[in-house]
C-alpha positions in Angstrom: 9.5 -2.7 -58.7 12.4 -3.2 -60.3 11.2 -1.8 -63.5 10.2 1.2 -61.8 13.5 1.8 -60.2 15.3 1.4 -63.7 13.0 4.0 -65.2 13.7 6.4 -62.2 17.6 6.0 -63.0 16.8 6.3 -66.7 15.0 9.7 -66.1 17.3 10.6 -63.2 14.0 11.7 -61.5 12.3 10.6 -58.0 9.6 12.8 -57.1 8.1 12.8 -53.5 5.2 11.0 -54.8 7.5 8.3 -56.2 9.5 7.9 -53.2 6.6 7.6 -51.0 5.0 4.9 -53.3 8.3 2.8 -53.5 8.8 3.0 -49.6 5.3 1.7 -49.2 5.8 -1.1 -51.6 9.2 -1.8 -49.8 7.5 -2.2 -46.4 5.5 -5.1 -47.6 8.7 -6.8 -49.1 10.4 -6.2 -45.9 7.8 -8.0 -44.1 8.0 -11.3 -46.1 11.7 -11.1 -47.2 14.8 -9.4 -45.7 13.0 -7.4 -42.8 15.5 -5.2 -41.0 17.9 -5.7 -43.8 16.1 -3.5 -46.2 15.0 -0.7 -43.3 18.0 1.4 -43.9 17.4 1.8 -47.6 14.1 3.4 -46.7 15.2 6.4 -44.8 16.3 8.5 -47.9 12.9 7.7 -49.6 11.0 8.8 -46.4 13.1 12.1 -46.2 12.3 12.7 -50.2 8.7 12.1 -49.5 8.8 14.4 -46.6 11.0 17.4 -47.8 10.4 17.3 -51.5 13.0 17.2 -54.3 13.5 15.4 -57.7 17.2 14.8 -58.3 18.8 11.5 -57.6 21.5 12.5 -55.4 23.9 10.3 -53.5 21.3 9.3 -50.8 18.6 8.4 -53.2 20.9 6.5 -55.5 22.3 4.5 -52.5 18.8 3.7 -51.6 17.8 2.7 -55.2 20.6 0.5 -55.6 20.2 -1.3 -52.2 16.4 -1.9 -52.8 17.3 -3.4 -56.4 19.9 -5.6 -54.9 17.5 -6.8 -52.1 14.7 -7.6 -54.5 17.2 -9.7 -56.6 19.1 -11.5 -53.9 17.8 -11.0 -50.4 17.3 -14.3 -48.6 13.6 -15.4 -47.4 12.7 -14.9 -43.8 13.0 -18.2 -42.0 10.9 -19.3 -39.0 12.5 -22.5 -37.3 9.7 -25.2 -36.4 11.8 -27.4 -34.2 13.3 -26.2 -30.8 17.1 -25.6 -30.5 19.1 -28.6 -29.6 21.6 -26.3 -27.5 21.8 -23.0 -25.9 22.2 -20.1 -28.6 25.8 -18.6 -28.8 26.1 -15.2 -27.3 28.2 -12.0 -28.3 29.1 -9.2 -25.8 30.6 -5.9 -27.4 31.6 -2.7 -25.9 33.3 0.4 -26.5 35.3 3.2 -24.5 36.5 6.7 -24.8 39.7 8.2 -23.2 39.8 12.0 -22.7 42.4 13.8 -20.6 43.8 10.8 -19.0 40.1 9.5 -18.1 39.1 6.3 -19.6 35.2 5.6 -19.3 32.9 3.1 -20.8 30.8 4.6 -23.4 27.6 4.4 -21.4 29.4 6.4 -18.7 30.1 9.4 -20.6 28.1 12.6 -20.4 26.0 13.6 -23.5 28.5 16.7 -24.4 32.0 15.1 -25.1 35.2 17.0 -25.0 36.9 16.5 -28.3 39.6 19.2 -27.8 42.1 16.7 -26.4 44.8 16.0 -29.1 45.7 12.8 -27.3 42.2 11.4 -27.1 41.7 7.8 -28.1 38.7 5.4 -28.4 38.4 1.7 -29.1 36.0 -1.3 -28.8 36.2 -5.2 -27.7 33.8 -8.3 -28.5 33.5 -11.4 -26.6 32.0 -14.6 -28.3 30.8 -17.6 -26.4 29.5 -20.9 -27.9 29.2 -23.7 -25.7 32.4 -24.3 -23.9 34.4 -22.3 -26.5 35.3 -18.7 -26.1 36.9 -16.0 -28.4 37.8 -12.5 -27.9 39.4 -9.6 -29.6 39.8 -5.7 -29.6 40.9 -2.8 -31.3 41.2 1.0 -31.3 39.5 3.5 -33.7 42.1 4.8 -36.5 42.9 8.7 -36.3 41.1 9.1 -40.0 37.7 7.6 -38.7 38.4 9.7 -35.4 38.7 12.8 -37.6 36.0 12.4 -39.9 33.2 11.6 -37.1 34.5 12.9 -33.7 32.5 16.3 -33.9 29.4 14.7 -34.5 27.1 14.2 -31.4 26.4 10.8 -32.4 30.0 9.7 -32.2 29.6 7.4 -29.3 26.4 5.9 -30.2 28.2 5.2 -33.8 31.2 3.6 -31.8 29.0 1.2 -30.0 27.1 0.1 -33.2 30.6 -0.6 -34.9 31.6 -2.7 -31.8 28.7 -5.0 -32.6 29.5 -5.0 -36.2 33.0 -6.3 -35.8 32.1 -9.3 -33.8 29.6 -10.3 -36.3 31.6 -9.6 -39.5 34.5 -11.6 -38.2 32.8 -14.4 -36.4 29.8 -15.1 -38.2 30.1 -18.9 -38.3 30.7 -19.3 -34.8 27.6 -17.2 -34.0 25.1 -18.4 -36.5 22.5 -18.9 -37.4 20.8 -17.5 -34.2 22.6 -15.9 -31.3 22.1 -13.5 -28.6 23.7 -10.1 -29.0 24.3 -8.0 -25.9 24.9 -4.4 -25.8 24.9 -1.6 -23.1 23.9 1.4 -25.3 20.3 1.9 -25.7 20.6 3.9 -28.9 22.6 1.4 -30.7 20.4 -1.4 -29.5 17.3 0.0 -31.0 19.2 0.9 -34.1 20.8 -2.3 -34.8 17.3 -4.1 -33.9 15.1 -1.8 -36.2 18.0 -2.0 -39.0 18.3 1.7 -39.4 19.1 5.1 -37.6 18.1 8.5 -38.5 21.7 9.6 -38.3 23.2 9.3 -42.0 26.6 8.0 -41.0 25.2 5.5 -38.7 22.6 4.1 -41.3 25.4 3.6 -43.6 27.1 1.2 -41.2 23.9 -0.5 -40.0 22.9 -1.2 -43.9 26.4 -3.1 -44.2 25.9 -4.9 -41.0 22.5 -6.2 -41.9 23.7 -7.0 -45.7 26.7 -8.8 -44.2 24.7 -10.7 -41.7 22.1 -11.8 -44.4 25.0 -13.1 -46.6 26.7 -14.9 -43.6 23.3 -16.3 -42.8 23.2 -15.0 -39.1 20.2 -13.8 -37.2 21.1 -11.8 -34.0 18.8 -11.0 -31.2 19.7 -7.8 -29.6 19.2 -7.2 -25.9 20.3 -4.7 -23.4 22.7 -5.8 -20.7 23.7 -3.6 -17.8 27.2 -2.0 -17.7 28.4 -4.0 -14.8 27.3 -7.2 -16.5 29.2 -6.5 -19.7 31.6 -9.1 -20.2 33.5 -6.9 -23.1 34.2 -4.1 -20.8 37.8 -4.8 -19.9 38.5 -6.5 -23.2 37.6 -3.2 -25.1 40.4 -1.5 -23.3 42.9 -3.8 -24.0 42.6 -5.8 -20.5 42.1 -9.4 -21.4 43.2 -11.1 -18.0 39.8 -12.3 -17.2 38.9 -13.8 -20.3 42.2 -15.7 -20.7 41.7 -17.1 -17.2 38.5 -18.2 -18.5 39.8 -19.9 -21.3 39.2 -17.6 -24.0 41.2 -17.6 -27.3 42.4 -14.0 -28.3 42.0 -13.3 -32.2 44.6 -11.1 -33.7 42.7 -9.8 -36.6 43.8 -6.9 -39.0 41.1 -4.5 -39.1 42.6 -1.9 -41.6 40.4 -3.0 -44.6 37.2 -3.0 -42.7 38.1 0.5 -41.7 38.8 1.5 -45.0 35.5 0.2 -46.1 33.6 2.0 -43.5 35.5 5.1 -44.2 34.5 5.1 -47.6 30.8 4.4 -46.8 30.6 7.4 -44.4 32.4 9.8 -46.6 30.0 8.8 -49.7 27.1 8.7 -47.5 25.6 5.6 -49.2 24.3 2.2 -48.1 25.8 -1.1 -48.3 25.9 -2.4 -52.0 27.2 -5.9 -53.2 30.4 -4.6 -54.0 31.2 -3.3 -50.3 29.7 -6.4 -48.8 31.5 -8.5 -50.9 34.8 -6.9 -50.2 34.2 -6.8 -46.8 33.4 -10.5 -46.3 36.3 -11.5 -48.7 38.8 -9.6 -46.6 37.7 -11.1 -43.3 37.7 -14.5 -44.9 41.2 -14.4 -45.6 41.9 -13.2 -42.1 40.1 -16.3 -40.6 41.9 -18.7 -42.7 45.3 -17.1 -41.4 44.1 -18.0 -37.8 43.0 -21.4 -38.4 39.3 -20.5 -38.7 37.0 -21.7 -41.6 36.4 -19.2 -44.3 33.2 -17.8 -44.8 30.6 -19.2 -47.0 31.4 -18.7 -50.7 34.2 -16.3 -49.7 31.7 -13.7 -49.0 29.8 -14.0 -51.8 25.9 -14.4 -51.9 24.9 -17.8 -53.4 22.4 -17.8 -56.0 20.3 -20.9 -56.4 
């Protein structure tokens, strides 16, 4: 498969038939190795197989690069044989959108949003629970990100996806290896669980989510939670009174580098590659050390054995 991909790059041609064959082979490798991690990379190949073309455009190039990376370095699928010794950690993540002075949960918003309000804001929050320990953190969406994706119908859905990503990226050691991830948006739940989205921008972010999860050795199990039971609701809007009363520790991370990587991926329309994943986790590892948390394994690098 790798030789085939090398020849595709050499000839700068990927026909519909080649895309269909490579996607078919990748389905089998997904089943035995990286699972949902490779699902995002197959979407451009399926589109090429269905709609034709032969040039290696941005999407096809990103797909070929990610599949090559995964064939070389993806961790194998692991099935624990022993029952867990304790309850699995839990992660709650939620997002909000404020328009014309009204703040609502993402799940409460209508399908058509009003983006004409110049003062509109949006943000997210995450709560992590492991045994008797709790952590929480939140943030707002920078103007640059908002301007890029605010006109998309999928903006709200993508924001819910990013809320889940932030929790896993920044707190992987506390969550791993297996944990519950609770989300109250149906679209975000299924996209994260399947490992891909039909939306190009969301697919780029989800691919980075899955690649970083594999490097960090965490395996989330996504479940939908009713909005009234969403523990991250108030935190997402900046109110952590309840969490502090419960003994949760607020983590004041800096998200500038993380947003810069997300913006770069959305603008390029690509998928997660080794450099983006390593850059993300290395930056987060430094943030964790600053707050007294252990750094990520290998400082965000994939360990080759």
